[in-house]
C-alpha positions as CSV (number, residue, x, y, z in Angstrom):
1,X,169.9,251.8,195.0
2,X,169.4,248.2,193.8
3,X,172.0,246.5,191.7
4,X,171.0,244.6,188.7
5,X,172.4,241.1,188.3
6,X,173.1,240.3,184.6
7,X,172.7,237.0,182.8
8,X,176.4,236.5,182.6
9,X,176.8,237.0,186.3
10,X,174.1,234.4,187.0
11,X,175.9,232.0,184.6
12,X,179.3,232.7,186.3
13,X,177.9,232.0,189.8
14,X,176.1,228.9,188.6
15,X,179.2,227.7,187.0
16,X,181.2,228.2,190.2
17,X,178.5,226.3,192.2
18,X,178.6,223.4,189.7
19,X,182.4,223.4,189.8
20,X,182.4,222.9,193.6
21,X,181.0,219.4,193.3
22,X,183.9,217.9,191.2
23,X,186.5,219.8,193.3
24,X,185.0,218.4,196.5
25,X,185.0,214.9,195.0
26,X,188.7,215.1,194.1
27,X,189.4,216.5,197.6
28,X,187.7,213.5,199.1
29,X,189.6,211.2,196.9
30,X,192.9,212.8,198.1
31,X,191.8,212.3,201.7
32,X,190.8,208.7,201.0
33,X,194.1,208.1,199.2
34,X,196.0,209.2,202.3
35,X,193.8,207.2,204.7
36,X,194.1,203.8,202.9
37,X,197.1,201.5,202.7
38,X,196.2,199.7,199.4
39,X,193.9,200.6,196.5
40,X,191.0,198.4,197.6
41,X,191.0,200.1,201.0
42,X,191.3,203.5,199.5
43,X,188.3,203.0,197.2
44,X,186.2,201.6,200.1
45,X,187.1,204.7,202.2
46,X,186.2,207.0,199.3
47,X,182.8,205.3,198.6
48,X,181.9,205.5,202.3
49,X,181.9,209.3,202.1
50,X,178.8,209.2,199.9
51,X,175.1,208.5,200.6
52,X,173.6,205.2,199.4
53,X,172.4,206.4,196.1
54,X,175.9,207.4,195.0
55,X,177.7,204.3,196.4
56,X,179.2,203.2,193.2
57,X,182.4,204.3,191.4
58,X,180.6,204.9,188.1
59,X,177.7,206.9,189.7
60,X,180.2,209.2,191.5
61,X,182.2,209.6,188.3
62,X,179.1,210.4,186.2
63,X,177.9,212.8,188.8
64,X,181.2,214.6,188.7
65,X,181.3,214.5,184.9
66,X,177.9,216.0,184.7
67,X,178.6,218.9,187.0
68,X,182.0,219.6,185.2
69,X,180.2,219.6,181.8
70,X,177.5,222.0,183.1
71,X,180.1,224.2,184.6
72,X,182.0,224.3,181.2
73,X,178.7,225.2,179.4
74,X,177.8,228.0,181.8
75,X,181.3,229.5,181.7
76,X,181.3,229.5,177.9
77,X,177.9,231.3,178.0
78,X,179.4,233.8,180.5
79,X,182.4,234.4,178.3
80,X,180.1,235.3,175.3
81,X,178.0,237.7,177.3
82,X,180.3,239.4,179.7
83,X,182.6,242.4,179.9
84,X,186.4,242.4,180.5
85,X,186.4,241.3,184.2
86,X,183.6,238.8,183.7
87,X,185.4,237.5,180.6
88,X,188.6,236.9,182.6
89,X,186.7,235.3,185.5
90,X,184.8,233.0,183.2
91,X,188.0,232.1,181.3
92,X,189.6,231.0,184.6
93,X,186.5,228.9,185.5
94,X,186.4,227.4,182.0
95,X,190.1,226.4,182.3
96,X,189.6,224.7,185.7
97,X,186.3,223.1,184.7
98,X,187.8,221.8,181.4
99,X,190.8,220.4,183.3
100,X,188.6,218.6,185.8
101,X,186.4,217.3,182.9
102,X,189.5,215.9,181.1
103,X,190.7,214.4,184.3
104,X,187.4,212.7,184.9
105,X,187.3,211.4,181.4
106,X,190.9,210.1,181.7
107,X,190.1,208.2,184.9
108,X,187.3,206.4,183.1
109,X,189.8,204.8,180.7
C-alpha cells in the first residue's frame, strides 16, 4: 500500500530543509563567538567556516535571509492547505522561521 504525499507535506518538509540553513549559520556563529577573544577574531573564525563564494558577511547574511524567507513562505502555504496536525507543525515552523528572519534583519541594522 503506497502512501500519497500531499502538497502541504511537501511544503512542510521543504520549509524544514530551508530552515536548517539559518539555524546552522547561527550555530556556527555561537561556536565562533566562543572561540574568539575579540569581535574581529570572532568574525574571522566565523567567515573561515564557509567556502570562498560565501566569504563575506553580507553574502552569508543574505543567504540566511533568503532561506528564512523561503521557509516562511512555504510554511504559510502549508498552513493554508493542511489538516490539524499539519497546521500545528507549520505554525511551529512559521514561528521559528519568522523569529530567525527578524533576527537576521535586526543584525543588518
